[in-house]
N, C-alpha and C positions, 0 to 999 in steps of 0.2 A: 287538468283532469281531476274528476271527483271520484269518491269511493263508489259511486253508483255505476261506474263503467262496467259493462259486461267483460268477463275475462275468459279467455280460451287458451289452451296449451299451444295450438297452432291455428293460424289463419291462412287460408288459401285464397289468393286473388285470381279469379278466372275459373269458370265451370265448363270448359271444353273437355275433351276426352282425357287430357293430361291431368287437369285439376280434379276432375271427377274420379279418376283412378286413384290419385293420391288420397282423396277423401275416403274411398272405400278401404284402402290399405290401412290408413290410420284408424278408421272405424273398426277394422278387424282387431286392432290392438287396444281398443277402448280409449284412445286419445281424444280428449275434448277438443273438437275441431270445428271451425267456422269456415264455410265456403261463401265467398261474395262474388257476385257477377253483376255487371251494370245492365245486362240485358234481362228481360223478363221471360224470354223464350229462347230455346236453342236456335241457331241459324238453320233455316229450313232447306237450304240447297246444298248440293254436293261440294265437298272440299277434299279432304284426304280420302284415298281410295285403296290403300294397301297396308297390311300388317303381316308380320311373320310369326313363326312358331314360338319364338321367345315371348313376343307380346301376347299371343294366345295363352301362353303359360301364366302370364300375369293375370289375364282375365279368369283363368282357372282358379288362381289363388283367391280371387274375390267371389268365386262361386258363379260366374256368369259365362263361362266358356261355351257351354252347350247352347245357350240362348244366342250368343254372338255367332256361333258356327251356323246356326239355322238360318241366319240372315246374310250369310257370306257365301262366297264362291271360291273353291280351291283354284288357284292360279296355276296354269300350266307353264308359264314362262314368258320370256321376251326375246325378240329377235331384232337385230340391227341390220338394216339393209341399205344398199347404196341406191342412187336414183334409178338404176336399171333393175332393181329388185334382187341383186346379188347379195347373198348372205355375208355380212362382215363379222358379226359377233353373235353367237348363239348362247342364250342363257336359259336353259331348261330348268324347271323346278320339279323336284321329285313329286310323284303323285301318290306315293305310299306315305303312311304315317312315319315320321322320323324319330330320332333319338329323344327329342323333346316331348314326345307323346302327342304331337299334332302335325298337321301338314306344314310344309316349309313356307308356303305363301298363300295369302288370302286376298281376294278383292271384296270390298264392302262399300256401303253407302253411309257416309258419316252421320247423317241424321238418324239412321237406324241404330247405330252404335250409341249415340248420345241418348236416345230414348231409353235404351236398355240400361245404361249406367244410371240415368236419373230415376227411372222407375224403382230401381233397387235401393236407392240411397235411404229412404225412410227406414229400412231395416237396420241401419247403423245408428244405434241409440245415442252414441256419443258425438254424432255429426249433425250440425245445424247448417241449413242452406238458406241464404237470403238473396233473392233476385231483385233486379231494379236498383241495385246499390252500387253507385260509382265511387270508387275509392279515389279521393283527391289528395291524400297525403299519408305517408307512412314514415314514422320516426322511430329509430332505434335508440332507446334510452340507456342501453348497456345491460340492464337486467330484465328488460321487457320492451315491447314495442307498442306504439299506439297507432291506430288507424282512424283517419277521418273519413266519414262516409257522406257523400252528397253535400259537400261544402258545409252547410249549417246543420247537418244531421248528427247522429250520435258519434261519440268517440269510443272506440273499442280497444280493449287491451288484449295482447296476445304474447305468448312467450316467444314464438317464432312466426315469421311471415314468409310464405312461399309465393313468389310471383310466377304464376302459370298464365300470365296475361298477354301472351303473344308477342309478335315481332316489335310492336311499339310499346313495350312493357313500361308501365309507370313505375313498377318496383325497380326495374333496372335503372331507370332515370334517378330514382331516389338513392340508389347505390352508387351512382356516378361511375358505372362500369362501362368502359369503352369496348368496342368490338374489334376483334382481329379479323382482317379482311383477306380472304383467299382469292380475290381477284375475279370473281364471277358475278356479273350483273347483267341480266338479259331480260327483255320484255317479251312475254309470251301471252298469246290469246288462248284461254281455256274455254272449251265449248263442251257442254254436257247435253246429250240427246237421249230421248226415249224412243226406241224403235216402235213403229206402228205395227210391224209384223216381223217375223224372223227374217234375218238376212245372213244366212250361213256363210256367204262368200267373204264377209268381213273377217271371219276366223276367230278362234279363241285365244290365239297368241296376242300379246301386246307387241306392237311394232314400232320401232324407232326408225323413221324414214330419214336417213342421213343424207339430206339434200342440201348442199351449201347455199342454194338459192332460197330454200324455204324449209328448214328442218321442221319435222312434224312427228308427233307421237300419237299413236292410237292405243287406247286402253279398253279392253273388254271387261266391263263391270258385271255385277250380279244381275240376274234376270234380264230385262231389256235395256239396261243402262250401258251407254257407250260414251267415251270421252275422246276428244281430240285436243292436243296441245300444239299450238302453231306459233313458231317463232316470228316475231314482228321485226320489220326492217327499220332502220333509223329514219325518222321523219314520218312514219305511219301514225296517223292520228287515232287515239283510243276510241273516241266517239264514232268515227267512221268505221273502224275495223270491227266494232261490236254491233253494227247494224245487221239485221237478218239477211239483207241482200248480199252484203260482203261475206258473211259467214258461209252462206250456201255456195257462193262462188269459190271460196277456198276449199270447201269440202266436196266439190262437184265430182272429183275423180273417184270418190268412195261412196257417196250417199246423196240423195235428193230430198227436197222438202216433202215429197209425197211419202217417203219411207220412214220419216222420223219426226218427232216433235222437239223443238228447241226448248230445253229446260232452263239453261243458264249460259251466259257468255260474259266473261270478265277478263280484263288484262291484268296480269301480275308481273312484277319484276322479281325474278328468281335471284337470290343472293347466296353466297357462301360465306357465312360469318359465324364467329364464336365469341361469346363474351369473355373478356379477360378475367373477370371475377364472377364466380357463380355463388359465392358466399361473401358477405361482408357483415360480420357480427351476427346478428339474429335475422338477417335478411338473406333469402336464397332465391335463385332463379331455376326454372325448369322449363323444358319444351322450347318453343320458339323464342321465348324470352332469353334463353341461354344460347341458342344456336339456330341457324337457318341454313338450309341446304337446297341445292337444285333438286328437282323431283325425280331424277333419272334412275335412282335406285329404290324409290318408294319408301324412304327411311325417315321422312320428316316427323310424322307422328310417332313412329316406332322409337325414335331416339328420345322423344319426350316421355313415353311410357317407361323406357329403360331408366331415365332419370329418376322418376318418382319411385320405381321399384327399388332403386338403390338407396334413396333417401328415406323412405317411409319407416323402415324398421330401425334405422339409426336414430331418427327423431324420437321414435317410440321409446327406445332404450334410454335416451337422455332424459326425456320428459318423465319417465317412470323411475328415474334415479338409479338405473342399472348400469349406466355408463357415463363417463365424463364428457364434457362438451368437445374435447379433442377428437372424439369419434367422428364428429360432423366435418372435420377437415378432410376426411377421406372422400367425401362426396365429389368435390371437383377433381381431386387428383385421380380418382378412379374413372369418372365419367368423361372427362374432357378428351382424353386420348382416344377413347372408344368412339365418341361422336366425331372427332376429327378424321378418323379412318374412313368412316362412311362418307363424310363430306368431300374429302379429297378424291375418293373413288368416283363419286358422282360428278365431280368437276372433270375428271379424266374422261368419263363417258360422255359428258357434254362436249368435250373436244372432238370425240368421234362423231357425234351427231352433227356438229356444225361444219365439219370439214370432210365428210364422206369417208372417214377412216384415217386417223393419224397413227403413226407408228407407236407413239406413247400409249394411246388407248389400247391398241391391239396387244402390246406387250403386257398389259394388265390381265389379258385373257390367256387361254390355253390353246395352242395351235392344234389343228386337226389335219389329217392327211389330205383333205380336199382343198386346203389352202385358206379355209375360213378360220374363225376363231371361236373358242368356246369359253364361257365364263362360269365360274362357280361362285356361290354366295360366300361372302367373307364373314368371319366370326371373330373380330378383333377382341383380344382380351382387355380387361380393365387396366387402367394405369396403376401405378404404385399406390398402395393404401393398406387395407387390412390383410394380413397374412403374408407369408413368405414362401419361397420355393418356386420351382418351375411351373407348377400348375395353378398357383394362386391367381385369382382373377379370371379364370376360364369358366364358362358355363358348364355345369354338370348335366348329363342326360337325365331323363326321367323314366326309369324302368318301371315295369308293372309289378305289383305285389303278387303273392301266391294266389290271392283270390281274384286277380284280374284288374284290381283297381290301380290307378296311377299313384306313383310315389307321393306326390304333393297332396293328393286327397287324403292319403293315409296319415301323413305326418303333420299337415297343417302348416301355418305360417310361422315356422320356427327353425332353429338350427338342427342339423341332423348329422350323425356320424354313420357312414356306411362302411362296412368292414367284411372281409372274406372270412370264411369259416375257420381257417387255420390261425387267424389272429384274434378271433372273438373272445377267447378265454383270457386274453391279455388285457382286455379293456377294463379300466377303472373309470366308470362314466361319471362326469360331473352332474350334479343335480340339474334337472330340467332339460338335459340334452337327449334327444331321441336317438335310439340305436336301431339301425336296420342291417340285418344280416342276409346272407344268401338264402337262408331258410325263409325269411320274410319276403324276399324279392330275388328270385333266382337270377335275374338279369343284372343284378348288382355286380356279379363277378365279371361280366362282359365289360361293363363300364369301367371297372377298376383295371382290368387287363389292358384296355385301350390306353390308359394312363401309365401302365407299368407300375402300379402301386397295389397295396393291400388294404388301404383305408383312406377315406377322404372325409374331411369336415366341410359340410355344405351350409352356407349361410341361408337365412330366410328368403333371399332373392335368388336362390338356386345357383349362385356362383361358389366356386371352390375357395375356401379360406386357406386350406393347406392339405397335404397328403402325407402318408406314412408308409413305410415298407417293412417295419419291424417294431418290436415292443418299445425300444428306446425312442425311435422317432415318433411313435404313437403317443407315448407319455409326454414328449415335448409339444406335440400338436395339441393335445387335450388341455395342456396348461395355458394355451392361448385362447381357448374357447370362450366366446362371449355368451352371456345369457340370452334367452329368447324373449322377445316382447310378450307382454301379457296377452 
């Protein structure tokens, strides 16, 4: 390596939604960042189709939520039915805006999201994007990393490298991180259609057809987009099953070639895997490089966005010299258990889909008087990491300010102390910490009441670092406050 090497604080390998979101978050903090991707253009066909209110809150943090919302559809929910159409499991999604300031569930077209993320990236002065650059080697030298691009191309130096490079991650291979296997490996045919004209009988609910002979999922996408995911049997040939004739045969009970245009058909093997090591020295994994989940909860991309929302502000503090490297150890300890909770729930739901209703899957839901079952969205806390106490690692709601604006818009990407009026006079605020009182945001009191506390210290990623009920516990909490990224 020569002194002419370009140097960056952070290099991100992969420019999909996860890598792009990380780039935006680091750009917010002014971190000198390089994004590399081997492709010159984003993948033009549908892939991920769902995100939730927590992810939308991350898009809000980077200033893109309204634009993303305009290209998305609020999801009304999912139903699991047996071969006769009997309801096995009902999963309605609230249609009103929730505590996070957004709707609980959205359907979207991934190329639309990627276009929004990429169009906005030039506004991040500290972020450089290079496409058509295949990374062939990453080496951690202890005090920095080097990245080899395109075999004989340039060598780039970076303080940290984040692998957002998908299920076959080259960064994960460089780390020699094995995968924990949760025992789910199934081949499914994914078919994306564009309706030629409205077909209201398909309905707006997503439907899991729990048919042991041929489990099938129907997804109502935005505008005229519709998706079917169809389980393949052992011995069924990928080439044969992706022919138009076979696809329309499989879909005949729902739709015909005259009613829709085939946009894409592909066979995927759904897995349930988590990397044993998400960090090794200066190398990190995020998104599908760190974990893979069956799609039945729609949490694949969501988990990746949560990863980078957790990691970005910690990297910024370390790069800016405001925190020691030990802070980065909390990334895996916090995120891994959260991701595992979504994966194991998706596996249980997969059991219901494949067996027309297993006891284990139904026990994960809530019984109703008619004998069906009802599921509510899970919100698993983070694993052990930053903060202590019963509420540490739980997502804090996003109340509106007195002027009607949302909390995150008013506070920015930083740590915040929210406090009730009766405790505000006891606050001795550390420099750089934002204070929000009931006068600033009347609904703060409701959020704190739900927790049974009078103050909460909120991290830049909107998770609770700790809470307090009186002056003594408030002083102890503020003593643990981390600075905010620049």
